[in-house]
All heavy atoms as TSV, in Angstrom:
chain	resi	resn	atom	element	x	y	z
A	1	MET	N	N	-9.359	-62.411	-9.469
A	1	MET	CA	C	-10.802	-62.556	-9.610
A	1	MET	C	C	-11.063	-63.549	-10.787
A	1	MET	O	O	-10.430	-63.420	-11.844
A	1	MET	CB	C	-11.382	-61.178	-9.969
A	1	MET	CG	C	-12.892	-61.168	-9.928
A	1	MET	SD	S	-13.593	-59.572	-10.317
A	1	MET	CE	C	-12.925	-58.497	-8.953
A	2	SER	N	N	-11.961	-64.422	-10.594
A	2	SER	CA	C	-12.341	-65.444	-11.550
A	2	SER	C	C	-13.093	-64.823	-12.717
A	2	SER	O	O	-13.707	-63.769	-12.540
A	2	SER	CB	C	-13.034	-66.600	-10.919
A	2	SER	OG	O	-14.337	-66.161	-10.592
A	3	ASP	N	N	-13.098	-65.547	-13.838
A	3	ASP	CA	C	-13.844	-65.091	-14.975
A	3	ASP	C	C	-15.357	-64.982	-14.703
A	3	ASP	O	O	-15.966	-64.044	-15.160
A	3	ASP	CB	C	-13.591	-65.936	-16.223
A	3	ASP	CG	C	-12.176	-65.873	-16.753
A	3	ASP	OD1	O	-11.474	-64.826	-16.414
A	3	ASP	OD2	O	-11.727	-66.726	-17.552
A	4	SER	N	N	-15.825	-65.964	-13.986
A	4	SER	CA	C	-17.299	-65.948	-13.706
A	4	SER	C	C	-17.705	-64.816	-12.797
A	4	SER	O	O	-18.768	-64.146	-12.925
A	4	SER	CB	C	-17.754	-67.265	-13.099
A	4	SER	OG	O	-17.074	-67.476	-11.876
A	5	ALA	N	N	-16.805	-64.429	-11.876
A	5	ALA	CA	C	-17.155	-63.274	-10.982
A	5	ALA	C	C	-17.095	-61.989	-11.814
A	5	ALA	O	O	-17.912	-61.064	-11.617
A	5	ALA	CB	C	-16.062	-63.157	-9.820
A	6	LEU	N	N	-16.076	-61.850	-12.654
A	6	LEU	CA	C	-15.992	-60.685	-13.544
A	6	LEU	C	C	-17.214	-60.572	-14.458
A	6	LEU	O	O	-17.762	-59.476	-14.674
A	6	LEU	CB	C	-14.682	-60.719	-14.371
A	6	LEU	CG	C	-14.333	-59.493	-15.198
A	6	LEU	CD1	C	-14.198	-58.302	-14.273
A	6	LEU	CD2	C	-13.019	-59.715	-15.889
A	7	LEU	N	N	-17.647	-61.715	-14.991
A	7	LEU	CA	C	-18.836	-61.717	-15.868
A	7	LEU	C	C	-20.065	-61.343	-15.102
A	7	LEU	O	O	-20.911	-60.538	-15.602
A	7	LEU	CB	C	-19.004	-63.175	-16.492
A	7	LEU	CG	C	-20.082	-63.324	-17.480
A	7	LEU	CD1	C	-19.877	-62.391	-18.715
A	7	LEU	CD2	C	-20.162	-64.759	-17.905
A	8	GLY	N	N	-20.191	-61.812	-13.884
A	8	GLY	CA	C	-21.305	-61.442	-13.121
A	8	GLY	C	C	-21.376	-59.928	-12.783
A	8	GLY	O	O	-22.405	-59.290	-12.814
A	9	ILE	N	N	-20.158	-59.345	-12.532
A	9	ILE	CA	C	-20.154	-57.872	-12.288
A	9	ILE	C	C	-20.541	-57.105	-13.551
A	9	ILE	O	O	-21.280	-56.180	-13.488
A	9	ILE	CB	C	-18.677	-57.514	-11.822
A	9	ILE	CG1	C	-18.441	-58.062	-10.376
A	9	ILE	CG2	C	-18.547	-55.985	-11.848
A	9	ILE	CD1	C	-17.054	-57.933	-9.917
A	10	LEU	N	N	-20.052	-57.570	-14.655
A	10	LEU	CA	C	-20.387	-56.852	-15.933
A	10	LEU	C	C	-21.890	-57.040	-16.251
A	10	LEU	O	O	-22.513	-56.034	-16.707
A	10	LEU	CB	C	-19.586	-57.473	-17.118
A	10	LEU	CG	C	-18.108	-57.196	-17.082
A	10	LEU	CD1	C	-17.383	-57.938	-18.182
A	10	LEU	CD2	C	-17.876	-55.709	-17.294
A	11	ILE	N	N	-22.466	-58.173	-15.921
A	11	ILE	CA	C	-23.920	-58.322	-16.096
A	11	ILE	C	C	-24.702	-57.408	-15.191
A	11	ILE	O	O	-25.646	-56.773	-15.635
A	11	ILE	CB	C	-24.298	-59.806	-15.980
A	11	ILE	CG1	C	-23.808	-60.659	-17.112
A	11	ILE	CG2	C	-25.833	-59.957	-15.871
A	11	ILE	CD1	C	-23.967	-62.154	-16.894
A	12	GLN	N	N	-24.269	-57.309	-13.950
A	12	GLN	CA	C	-24.953	-56.454	-13.020
A	12	GLN	C	C	-24.877	-54.973	-13.461
A	12	GLN	O	O	-25.866	-54.192	-13.368
A	12	GLN	CB	C	-24.287	-56.504	-11.623
A	12	GLN	CG	C	-24.628	-57.857	-10.930
A	12	GLN	CD	C	-26.032	-57.853	-10.353
A	12	GLN	OE1	O	-26.549	-56.818	-10.003
A	12	GLN	NE2	N	-26.598	-59.021	-10.206
A	13	ALA	N	N	-23.753	-54.556	-13.936
A	13	ALA	CA	C	-23.552	-53.215	-14.471
A	13	ALA	C	C	-24.447	-52.985	-15.663
A	13	ALA	O	O	-25.079	-51.890	-15.735
A	13	ALA	CB	C	-22.081	-52.986	-14.837
A	14	GLY	N	N	-24.469	-53.895	-16.586
A	14	GLY	CA	C	-25.354	-53.795	-17.758
A	14	GLY	C	C	-26.839	-53.633	-17.372
A	14	GLY	O	O	-27.545	-52.868	-17.954
A	15	VAL	N	N	-27.230	-54.454	-16.371
A	15	VAL	CA	C	-28.662	-54.392	-15.979
A	15	VAL	C	C	-28.967	-53.051	-15.250
A	15	VAL	O	O	-29.941	-52.466	-15.538
A	15	VAL	CB	C	-28.962	-55.545	-14.974
A	15	VAL	CG1	C	-30.331	-55.351	-14.278
A	15	VAL	CG2	C	-28.955	-56.888	-15.697
A	16	GLY	N	N	-28.012	-52.524	-14.543
A	16	GLY	CA	C	-28.111	-51.211	-13.888
A	16	GLY	C	C	-28.246	-50.095	-14.902
A	16	GLY	O	O	-29.099	-49.251	-14.762
A	17	ILE	N	N	-27.386	-50.147	-15.946
A	17	ILE	CA	C	-27.444	-49.109	-16.987
A	17	ILE	C	C	-28.771	-49.173	-17.703
A	17	ILE	O	O	-29.380	-48.223	-18.000
A	17	ILE	CB	C	-26.291	-49.290	-17.881
A	17	ILE	CG1	C	-24.995	-48.885	-17.235
A	17	ILE	CG2	C	-26.422	-48.392	-19.140
A	17	ILE	CD1	C	-23.712	-49.273	-17.928
A	18	ALA	N	N	-29.227	-50.364	-18.051
A	18	ALA	CA	C	-30.520	-50.532	-18.729
A	18	ALA	C	C	-31.619	-50.055	-17.949
A	18	ALA	O	O	-32.603	-49.400	-18.402
A	18	ALA	CB	C	-30.688	-52.056	-19.127
A	19	THR	N	N	-31.603	-50.313	-16.590
A	19	THR	CA	C	-32.664	-49.828	-15.699
A	19	THR	C	C	-32.726	-48.307	-15.704
A	19	THR	O	O	-33.787	-47.679	-15.739
A	19	THR	CB	C	-32.443	-50.352	-14.310
A	19	THR	OG1	O	-32.398	-51.786	-14.362
A	19	THR	CG2	C	-33.526	-49.966	-13.339
A	20	ILE	N	N	-31.530	-47.636	-15.536
A	20	ILE	CA	C	-31.446	-46.226	-15.585
A	20	ILE	C	C	-31.999	-45.623	-16.873
A	20	ILE	O	O	-32.757	-44.701	-16.906
A	20	ILE	CB	C	-30.041	-45.733	-15.311
A	20	ILE	CG1	C	-29.687	-46.067	-13.854
A	20	ILE	CG2	C	-29.877	-44.232	-15.559
A	20	ILE	CD1	C	-28.195	-45.928	-13.567
A	21	ALA	N	N	-31.692	-46.275	-18.006
A	21	ALA	CA	C	-32.178	-45.789	-19.341
A	21	ALA	C	C	-33.725	-45.841	-19.411
A	21	ALA	O	O	-34.333	-45.021	-19.941
A	21	ALA	CB	C	-31.498	-46.558	-20.417
A	22	THR	N	N	-34.199	-47.012	-18.827
A	22	THR	CA	C	-35.730	-47.163	-18.905
A	22	THR	C	C	-36.361	-46.134	-18.048
A	22	THR	O	O	-37.399	-45.570	-18.441
A	22	THR	CB	C	-36.041	-48.622	-18.393
A	22	THR	OG1	O	-35.342	-49.591	-19.182
A	22	THR	CG2	C	-37.484	-48.874	-18.406
A	23	ILE	N	N	-35.853	-45.865	-16.863
A	23	ILE	CA	C	-36.419	-44.874	-15.945
A	23	ILE	C	C	-36.439	-43.527	-16.631
A	23	ILE	O	O	-37.408	-42.758	-16.626
A	23	ILE	CB	C	-35.742	-44.866	-14.608
A	23	ILE	CG1	C	-36.013	-46.146	-13.855
A	23	ILE	CG2	C	-36.168	-43.613	-13.803
A	23	ILE	CD1	C	-35.130	-46.331	-12.601
A	24	LYS	N	N	-35.290	-43.126	-17.262
A	24	LYS	CA	C	-35.243	-41.853	-17.926
A	24	LYS	C	C	-36.203	-41.740	-19.001
A	24	LYS	O	O	-36.833	-40.672	-19.221
A	24	LYS	CB	C	-33.790	-41.613	-18.520
A	24	LYS	CG	C	-32.841	-41.212	-17.422
A	24	LYS	CD	C	-31.453	-40.896	-18.099
A	24	LYS	CE	C	-30.481	-40.371	-17.028
A	24	LYS	NZ	N	-29.210	-39.969	-17.598
A	25	THR	N	N	-36.410	-42.803	-19.816
A	25	THR	CA	C	-37.366	-42.817	-20.908
A	25	THR	C	C	-38.786	-42.713	-20.354
A	25	THR	O	O	-39.590	-41.921	-20.906
A	25	THR	CB	C	-37.262	-44.186	-21.688
A	25	THR	OG1	O	-35.912	-44.291	-22.174
A	25	THR	CG2	C	-38.171	-44.197	-22.845
A	26	ASP	N	N	-39.114	-43.350	-19.293
A	26	ASP	CA	C	-40.421	-43.316	-18.698
A	26	ASP	C	C	-40.680	-41.829	-18.182
A	26	ASP	O	O	-41.840	-41.350	-18.327
A	26	ASP	CB	C	-40.567	-44.269	-17.483
A	26	ASP	CG	C	-40.678	-45.700	-18.024
A	26	ASP	OD1	O	-40.845	-45.970	-19.166
A	26	ASP	OD2	O	-40.529	-46.653	-17.125
A	27	VAL	N	N	-39.677	-41.234	-17.492
A	27	VAL	CA	C	-39.870	-39.816	-17.017
A	27	VAL	C	C	-40.097	-38.928	-18.149
A	27	VAL	O	O	-41.012	-38.099	-18.071
A	27	VAL	CB	C	-38.644	-39.457	-16.204
A	27	VAL	CG1	C	-38.673	-37.991	-15.804
A	27	VAL	CG2	C	-38.610	-40.269	-14.898
A	28	LYS	N	N	-39.391	-39.117	-19.233
A	28	LYS	CA	C	-39.557	-38.217	-20.415
A	28	LYS	C	C	-41.021	-38.421	-20.975
A	28	LYS	O	O	-41.693	-37.441	-21.289
A	28	LYS	CB	C	-38.545	-38.540	-21.501
A	28	LYS	CG	C	-38.639	-37.627	-22.633
A	28	LYS	CD	C	-37.603	-37.958	-23.762
A	28	LYS	CE	C	-37.659	-37.056	-24.960
A	28	LYS	NZ	N	-38.961	-36.491	-25.329
A	29	TRP	N	N	-41.468	-39.705	-21.040
A	29	TRP	CA	C	-42.818	-39.947	-21.557
A	29	TRP	C	C	-43.832	-39.302	-20.686
A	29	TRP	O	O	-44.791	-38.690	-21.162
A	29	TRP	CB	C	-43.040	-41.484	-21.692
A	29	TRP	CG	C	-44.406	-41.826	-22.146
A	29	TRP	CD1	C	-44.771	-41.863	-23.391
A	29	TRP	CD2	C	-45.471	-42.198	-21.286
A	29	TRP	NE1	N	-46.122	-42.230	-23.461
A	29	TRP	CE2	C	-46.557	-42.453	-22.095
A	29	TRP	CE3	C	-45.722	-42.315	-19.940
A	29	TRP	CZ2	C	-47.797	-42.839	-21.670
A	29	TRP	CZ3	C	-46.877	-42.751	-19.438
A	29	TRP	CH2	C	-47.974	-42.918	-20.377
A	30	ILE	N	N	-43.686	-39.407	-19.295
A	30	ILE	CA	C	-44.636	-38.818	-18.361
A	30	ILE	C	C	-44.612	-37.323	-18.583
A	30	ILE	O	O	-45.736	-36.690	-18.586
A	30	ILE	CB	C	-44.236	-39.267	-16.967
A	30	ILE	CG1	C	-44.536	-40.715	-16.770
A	30	ILE	CG2	C	-45.026	-38.362	-15.976
A	30	ILE	CD1	C	-43.970	-41.278	-15.436
A	31	LYS	N	N	-43.496	-36.663	-18.721
A	31	LYS	CA	C	-43.399	-35.246	-18.882
A	31	LYS	C	C	-44.086	-34.781	-20.168
A	31	LYS	O	O	-44.867	-33.847	-20.226
A	31	LYS	CB	C	-41.971	-34.778	-18.925
A	31	LYS	CG	C	-41.333	-34.666	-17.524
A	31	LYS	CD	C	-39.891	-34.176	-17.689
A	31	LYS	CE	C	-39.227	-34.006	-16.401
A	31	LYS	NZ	N	-37.797	-33.556	-16.545
A	32	ASP	N	N	-43.811	-35.505	-21.211
A	32	ASP	CA	C	-44.449	-35.176	-22.521
A	32	ASP	C	C	-45.896	-35.386	-22.482
A	32	ASP	O	O	-46.713	-34.546	-22.971
A	32	ASP	CB	C	-43.853	-36.082	-23.673
A	32	ASP	CG	C	-42.386	-35.762	-23.938
A	32	ASP	OD1	O	-41.908	-34.690	-23.497
A	32	ASP	OD2	O	-41.715	-36.509	-24.671
A	33	THR	N	N	-46.421	-36.424	-21.899
A	33	THR	CA	C	-47.866	-36.692	-21.748
A	33	THR	C	C	-48.520	-35.605	-20.919
A	33	THR	O	O	-49.534	-35.036	-21.264
A	33	THR	CB	C	-48.063	-38.051	-21.096
A	33	THR	OG1	O	-47.429	-39.096	-21.913
A	33	THR	CG2	C	-49.535	-38.393	-21.003
A	34	PHE	N	N	-47.838	-35.206	-19.776
A	34	PHE	CA	C	-48.420	-34.208	-18.912
A	34	PHE	C	C	-48.480	-32.843	-19.660
A	34	PHE	O	O	-49.484	-32.163	-19.532
A	34	PHE	CB	C	-47.543	-34.080	-17.700
A	34	PHE	CG	C	-48.117	-33.071	-16.625
A	34	PHE	CD1	C	-49.198	-33.405	-15.909
A	34	PHE	CD2	C	-47.518	-31.860	-16.526
A	34	PHE	CE1	C	-49.670	-32.447	-14.975
A	34	PHE	CE2	C	-47.944	-30.939	-15.571
A	34	PHE	CZ	C	-49.038	-31.252	-14.825
A	35	LYS	N	N	-47.446	-32.527	-20.389
A	35	LYS	CA	C	-47.481	-31.223	-21.199
A	35	LYS	C	C	-48.624	-31.232	-22.110
A	35	LYS	O	O	-49.289	-30.228	-22.225
A	35	LYS	CB	C	-46.138	-31.088	-21.906
A	35	LYS	CG	C	-44.984	-30.604	-21.038
A	35	LYS	CD	C	-43.738	-30.479	-21.897
A	35	LYS	CE	C	-42.481	-30.200	-21.071
A	35	LYS	NZ	N	-41.314	-30.076	-21.864
A	36	GLU	N	N	-48.892	-32.348	-22.816
A	36	GLU	CA	C	-49.919	-32.447	-23.773
A	36	GLU	C	C	-51.315	-32.267	-23.106
A	36	GLU	O	O	-52.097	-31.539	-23.623
A	36	GLU	CB	C	-49.801	-33.806	-24.534
A	36	GLU	CG	C	-50.707	-33.840	-25.821
A	36	GLU	CD	C	-50.276	-32.873	-26.844
A	36	GLU	OE1	O	-49.127	-32.531	-26.981
A	36	GLU	OE2	O	-51.186	-32.364	-27.558
A	37	GLU	N	N	-51.463	-32.961	-22.005
A	37	GLU	CA	C	-52.732	-32.866	-21.252
A	37	GLU	C	C	-52.963	-31.448	-20.739
A	37	GLU	O	O	-54.141	-30.913	-20.796
A	37	GLU	CB	C	-52.706	-33.876	-20.090
A	37	GLU	CG	C	-52.873	-35.279	-20.483
A	37	GLU	CD	C	-54.175	-35.612	-21.097
A	37	GLU	OE1	O	-55.208	-35.131	-20.760
A	37	GLU	OE2	O	-54.152	-36.396	-22.175
A	38	LEU	N	N	-51.896	-30.840	-20.288
A	38	LEU	CA	C	-52.047	-29.434	-19.740
A	38	LEU	C	C	-52.446	-28.511	-20.900
A	38	LEU	O	O	-53.247	-27.580	-20.761
A	38	LEU	CB	C	-50.746	-29.041	-19.167
A	38	LEU	CG	C	-50.733	-27.730	-18.325
A	38	LEU	CD1	C	-51.705	-27.914	-17.166
A	38	LEU	CD2	C	-49.301	-27.487	-17.757
A	39	LYS	N	N	-51.887	-28.670	-22.051
A	39	LYS	CA	C	-52.174	-27.917	-23.261
A	39	LYS	C	C	-53.633	-28.081	-23.651
A	39	LYS	O	O	-54.364	-27.082	-23.852
A	39	LYS	CB	C	-51.275	-28.290	-24.371
A	39	LYS	CG	C	-51.288	-27.421	-25.618
A	39	LYS	CD	C	-50.154	-27.729	-26.562
A	39	LYS	CE	C	-50.791	-27.972	-27.858
A	39	LYS	NZ	N	-49.806	-28.483	-28.872
A	40	LEU	N	N	-54.141	-29.280	-23.561
A	40	LEU	CA	C	-55.563	-29.523	-23.920
A	40	LEU	C	C	-56.454	-28.852	-22.950
A	40	LEU	O	O	-57.521	-28.334	-23.293
A	40	LEU	CB	C	-55.826	-31.036	-23.995
A	40	LEU	CG	C	-55.177	-31.777	-25.171
A	40	LEU	CD1	C	-55.397	-33.294	-25.024
A	40	LEU	CD2	C	-55.729	-31.282	-26.463
A	41	ILE	N	N	-56.148	-28.921	-21.644
A	41	ILE	CA	C	-56.939	-28.334	-20.585
A	41	ILE	C	C	-57.041	-26.822	-20.733
A	41	ILE	O	O	-58.058	-26.215	-20.651
A	41	ILE	CB	C	-56.415	-28.715	-19.164
A	41	ILE	CG1	C	-56.636	-30.199	-18.876
A	41	ILE	CG2	C	-57.027	-27.882	-18.053
A	41	ILE	CD1	C	-55.930	-30.667	-17.716
A	42	LYS	N	N	-55.875	-26.239	-21.073
A	42	LYS	CA	C	-55.826	-24.728	-21.291
A	42	LYS	C	C	-56.701	-24.391	-22.481
A	42	LYS	O	O	-57.443	-23.335	-22.502
A	42	LYS	CB	C	-54.332	-24.278	-21.539
A	42	LYS	CG	C	-53.541	-24.228	-20.283
A	42	LYS	CD	C	-52.062	-23.746	-20.562
A	42	LYS	CE	C	-51.313	-23.686	-19.362
A	42	LYS	NZ	N	-49.860	-23.359	-19.592
A	43	GLU	N	N	-56.648	-25.153	-23.513
A	43	GLU	CA	C	-57.506	-24.871	-24.710
A	43	GLU	C	C	-58.972	-24.968	-24.355
A	43	GLU	O	O	-59.716	-24.137	-24.817
A	43	GLU	CB	C	-57.220	-25.919	-25.820
A	43	GLU	CG	C	-55.763	-25.707	-26.517
A	43	GLU	CD	C	-55.517	-26.764	-27.569
A	43	GLU	OE1	O	-56.297	-27.661	-27.746
A	43	GLU	OE2	O	-54.393	-26.742	-28.036
A	44	ARG	N	N	-59.348	-25.976	-23.580
A	44	ARG	CA	C	-60.763	-26.034	-23.115
A	44	ARG	C	C	-61.224	-24.847	-22.315
A	44	ARG	O	O	-62.254	-24.343	-22.391
A	44	ARG	CB	C	-60.964	-27.369	-22.371
A	44	ARG	CG	C	-60.917	-28.603	-23.162
A	44	ARG	CD	C	-61.082	-29.758	-22.358
A	44	ARG	NE	N	-60.814	-31.042	-23.087
A	44	ARG	CZ	C	-60.450	-32.200	-22.564
A	44	ARG	NH1	N	-60.349	-32.277	-21.239
A	44	ARG	NH2	N	-60.215	-33.264	-23.329
A	45	LEU	N	N	-60.328	-24.431	-21.361
A	45	LEU	CA	C	-60.578	-23.273	-20.524
A	45	LEU	C	C	-60.781	-21.985	-21.350
A	45	LEU	O	O	-61.646	-21.222	-21.146
A	45	LEU	CB	C	-59.437	-23.052	-19.478
A	45	LEU	CG	C	-59.544	-24.013	-18.285
A	45	LEU	CD1	C	-58.258	-23.753	-17.396
A	45	LEU	CD2	C	-60.732	-23.748	-17.438
A	46	ASN	N	N	-59.886	-21.814	-22.407
A	46	ASN	CA	C	-60.057	-20.692	-23.264
A	46	ASN	C	C	-61.361	-20.697	-23.986
A	46	ASN	O	O	-61.988	-19.633	-24.189
A	46	ASN	CB	C	-58.815	-20.654	-24.246
A	46	ASN	CG	C	-57.596	-20.225	-23.626
A	46	ASN	OD1	O	-57.559	-19.619	-22.548
A	46	ASN	ND2	N	-56.438	-20.620	-24.237
A	47	LYS	N	N	-61.778	-21.865	-24.447
A	47	LYS	CA	C	-63.052	-21.928	-25.180
A	47	LYS	C	C	-64.185	-21.586	-24.233
A	47	LYS	O	O	-65.175	-20.953	-24.670
A	47	LYS	CB	C	-63.240	-23.331	-25.729
A	47	LYS	CG	C	-62.392	-23.639	-26.936
A	47	LYS	CD	C	-62.630	-25.088	-27.488
A	47	LYS	CE	C	-61.692	-25.381	-28.656
A	47	LYS	NZ	N	-61.886	-26.750	-29.079
A	48	LEU	N	N	-64.100	-22.169	-22.981
A	48	LEU	CA	C	-65.214	-21.805	-22.008
A	48	LEU	C	C	-65.242	-20.264	-21.756
A	48	LEU	O	O	-66.315	-19.724	-21.637
A	48	LEU	CB	C	-65.001	-22.543	-20.753
A	48	LEU	CG	C	-65.308	-24.073	-20.768
A	48	LEU	CD1	C	-64.838	-24.718	-19.500
A	48	LEU	CD2	C	-66.765	-24.241	-21.014
A	49	GLU	N	N	-64.062	-19.662	-21.581
A	49	GLU	CA	C	-64.026	-18.233	-21.331
A	49	GLU	C	C	-64.551	-17.446	-22.555
A	49	GLU	O	O	-65.259	-16.439	-22.302
A	49	GLU	CB	C	-62.580	-17.814	-21.048
A	49	GLU	CG	C	-62.081	-18.278	-19.677
A	49	GLU	CD	C	-60.706	-17.880	-19.404
A	49	GLU	OE1	O	-59.986	-17.398	-20.262
A	49	GLU	OE2	O	-60.227	-18.127	-18.279
A	50	GLU	N	N	-64.271	-17.867	-23.708
A	50	GLU	CA	C	-64.823	-17.218	-24.920
A	50	GLU	C	C	-66.321	-17.276	-24.973
A	50	GLU	O	O	-67.011	-16.331	-25.425
A	50	GLU	CB	C	-64.183	-17.785	-26.224
A	50	GLU	CG	C	-62.728	-17.456	-26.389
A	50	GLU	CD	C	-62.117	-18.154	-27.484
A	50	GLU	OE1	O	-62.799	-18.918	-28.205
A	50	GLU	OE2	O	-60.900	-17.992	-27.712
A	51	ARG	N	N	-66.915	-18.422	-24.574
A	51	ARG	CA	C	-68.367	-18.586	-24.583
A	51	ARG	C	C	-69.018	-17.654	-23.509
A	51	ARG	O	O	-70.159	-17.192	-23.802
A	51	ARG	CB	C	-68.730	-20.081	-24.282
A	51	ARG	CG	C	-68.369	-20.996	-25.346
A	51	ARG	CD	C	-68.829	-22.410	-25.064
A	51	ARG	NE	N	-68.404	-23.352	-26.032
A	51	ARG	CZ	C	-68.539	-24.688	-25.929
A	51	ARG	NH1	N	-68.968	-25.190	-24.890
A	51	ARG	NH2	N	-68.146	-25.442	-26.917
A	52	LYS	N	N	-68.312	-17.380	-22.416
A	52	LYS	CA	C	-68.914	-16.544	-21.409
A	52	LYS	C	C	-69.088	-15.061	-21.869
A	52	LYS	O	O	-69.981	-14.358	-21.554
A	52	LYS	CB	C	-68.049	-16.607	-20.148
A	52	LYS	CG	C	-68.245	-17.810	-19.294
A	52	LYS	CD	C	-67.397	-17.692	-18.039
A	52	LYS	CE	C	-67.542	-18.968	-17.184
A	52	LYS	NZ	N	-66.738	-18.954	-15.951
A	53	CYS	N	N	-68.083	-14.695	-22.761
A	53	CYS	CA	C	-68.042	-13.280	-23.164
A	53	CYS	C	C	-69.137	-12.956	-24.152
A	53	CYS	O	O	-69.877	-13.481	-24.792
A	53	CYS	CB	C	-66.699	-12.915	-23.868
A	53	CYS	SG	S	-65.373	-13.039	-22.607
């Protein structure tokens, strides 16, 4: 295998690893954001229920 072919394979592998890392980070951000939004919605519902009583 030539050096350029080996280098190409290593670059492809590096890009693949970087892509996976980016996707994992994005998923974590989405989960964290969703948890925060859900918490805020629950707080608002609790306030509304307290006002009804």
